[in-house]
Structure formats: structure tokens, C-alpha cells
N, C-alpha and C positions, 0 to 999 in steps of 0.2 A: 143334501144333493152331492152326489159325485161332482167335483171340479170338471170333470170333462163336459158335464152337461150343464154347466153354470153359464149365465149370459156373459157376454163381454164385459160388459159393465161391472158385475158382480165379480168376474176375476179381475178386473182393472182395481176395484176397490180392494179386494183381498190382497194385490200385489203392493198396493199403497199401504196396507197395515202391517205387512211383513209376513204374510204367509207363504212359506216356501213351496206348498203344494198349489197356490193359486199361481204363484210366481212361474213355476216350471210349465202349469198346464197354459197361461197366458202367452209365455215364451212359443211352446209348443204349436199352438192354434195359429200365432200371428208370422213366424218365423221366416217361412216360405214367402210371404206376400212382403214382408220389410224388405228381406234380402233381395227379392226380384226388382222392387222398385229402386232399390239401392243401384243394382248391378245395371239396369237398365239406365240410370243416370249418370254412373261415373265410369261404366264400362270395363270395369277392372276387377277382378273376383276377388283380390284381397283387399283393396279399397271399399268394395261393398260390405265386405265382411266387418270392417272396422265401422263404417256406417251402421249397419245393423246393430253392432253392439252399442256404440253411442245412442242409437233410438231407444232401446230397451232401458239404457241407464237413465236416458232424461226421463222417459216413462215413469219410471220407479219414482225417480226424484220429484216429477210432476203431475203424478197420478191425481191429486187434488184439485188440480186446475181443469180437468175435464169438464166440459158442460154438454150433458146430453141434450140441449136444446140447440146448440149450434151443428151438430153432426152426430155421427156414430163413433164407436171406438176405432173402427178401420179407417175412416177418413183423418181422424185425427192422427192416427199413426202415419199414414200416408203423409199428411202435411208435415209431420217432424222429421219423417225419412227424407222427404224432397227437400226441407231447409238444410238438415246436415249434409246431404248429397252436394248441394249446390256450394255451402261453405267449403267442401271438400275440394270440389273442381276450381274454385275462387283461389285456393292456396297453392294448387298445382303450378308449378312454372314449368313451361315448355324449356326443352334442352336446346342450347344453342347449337345448330349443325351449321357446316361450312357449305355455303351456296354450290359449290362443285360437288361435293357429296350428293346433296338434295338432286341435281340433275343427273349424276350417275346411278341414285337409286331407281330412276326410271328404268331399270334394266329390263332384259326380256323376259317374257312370261311363258309359260307351258300351253299352248293350244293344239288344235289341228294345223299341219303346214300351211294351208291356204289361210287360215284365219290368222295365224302367226306372222304369216310374211305381210298381211295387210296391215297387223298391228305394228309390225317392225317398221314399216313404211310411213304410217301416221306417228309412231313414236319419235322416229328420226326428224320427221318434220317439225314436232314439236320441240325437239332438242335444239335444231338450229334456229327455230325462232326465239326459243330462252336463251340461246347463248348470243344472239344480236341486241337483246334487251342490257340496259346498264345493270350492275350486279345487284343493286339494293333492290329494283323492280323485278328481277328474277326471282331473288330469294323470297320478297313478299307475296310474289303469284304462286310460288313453288309451296311456301308455308299455309298459303291459304286454300291452294286447289288439291294438292297431294296430301298434307297433312290435317287438313280439315279446321286449321287454326281460324277464329274469329280476328276481325281487325284489330280488335284491342289487344288479343293475345300476339299479334305479329306487331303491334306497337311496343309492347312490354318487352317482349323478345328482341327486337330492334332496338329498343331504348329512344323511340322518337314518339312524336305526337300521334294521337289516333287520326288526326285529319290526314297525316303526310302518309300513315300506314295506309289508309282508303284511298287516297291519291295514287300511290304507287301500286297497289293492287288494280284499280281501275285503268290507269295507264298501260301498265302491263299487259291487261287482258284486251285492250284495244288493240297495242301492236301487235300481239300473237294472234290474233283475230285476222288482221290485216295481212301479217307475214303469212299465216297459213292458207288464207285466199290466193294470195300471189303464188304460193308454191304449189299449190293444187291447179290453178290456171297454167303455169307452167308444165306441169305434168299430163294435160288433156291435150 
């Protein structure tokens, strides 16, 4: 039977037994899936390449641990890929950014003039509200809101306890919401 027509389990067995043809066919069959899962989780092509490579290395080393009663080969590969991607994300450290740079990065975008004008007005109101916050709250809110960092990542970046990071983010959100409401009311 040609390797291209072998079952997933047979290819996995061949990979574990050291068959170069089975290994090549196995990787070709699953590389798009593994890379796609990795890319979806880590969001970076280079990191996804690394995760995919680590996945196939781990599968090669642990092929004998596969249990068909617990699921199919694709599900097993997906689980391994997911675990390695999560490990990769845990190791990533956010780069510290000066809070004044964070606010400056909310610069103007490109839109239709009318939409751009409304967006600029909203952005200006948001900047005013952020500038009125204590620096540590503004930093925490921008890291969470703009950079989509979790409270845990904010805590690590700021070298503060998780509870403090959550409190700063929440307090900043409440103050900004109040500030924006007041600014909108004054413009009406």
C-alpha cells in the first residue's frame, strides 16, 4: 500500500518505526493543520513554525504513546500543538513601553474625512480622559485595552500583584467611562 493511502494510525506507526517515507507522508498530511492551529494560537508566523516543528518532533518521540481509544491522530496532534503553543505563549514576555508612548500610539488613522473627524474627536476625548488618570492606571488600561494584555500579563509587566493589576484596570475603566460621559455631555 502506498504511504499516501495509508491510514493516519499506520503512518504514525511508520513514523515511530523510523520509516522515512511514512514520516514524510505523515508530515505532509498534517503540516497545514498543525501549522494552522499553532498560528491561530500564537498569532505569529515564526513562532507558529517553531511550534509546528516541536509538535512533529514530539509526535516522533512519543508515537508509541498514542491511544486510538482516546481519539484519532488528528485530535492527538491538535492537543500536542495546543499544549506547545500555550507553553510558547507563557514564555513570551511583554516588552515594557513608556505610558506616554502608549497614549501617543493612539494616533490618527486613515478613513473618510467625516468618519476620521468623528474618530479624531473620540480619540481626543479618550486621550484627555487617559491623561487625567494616575500614570499607573493609564498604563494598565492601555496595556489591557490597546495591547490586549491579560491582567496577569499587566501584573508581570508592571511587577505588581495580580489583584493590584485588576484593580488598576477596573478603576481606570470606571474613571474613563465617567470622564467620557462628562465630556460627551458638555459637547451636547
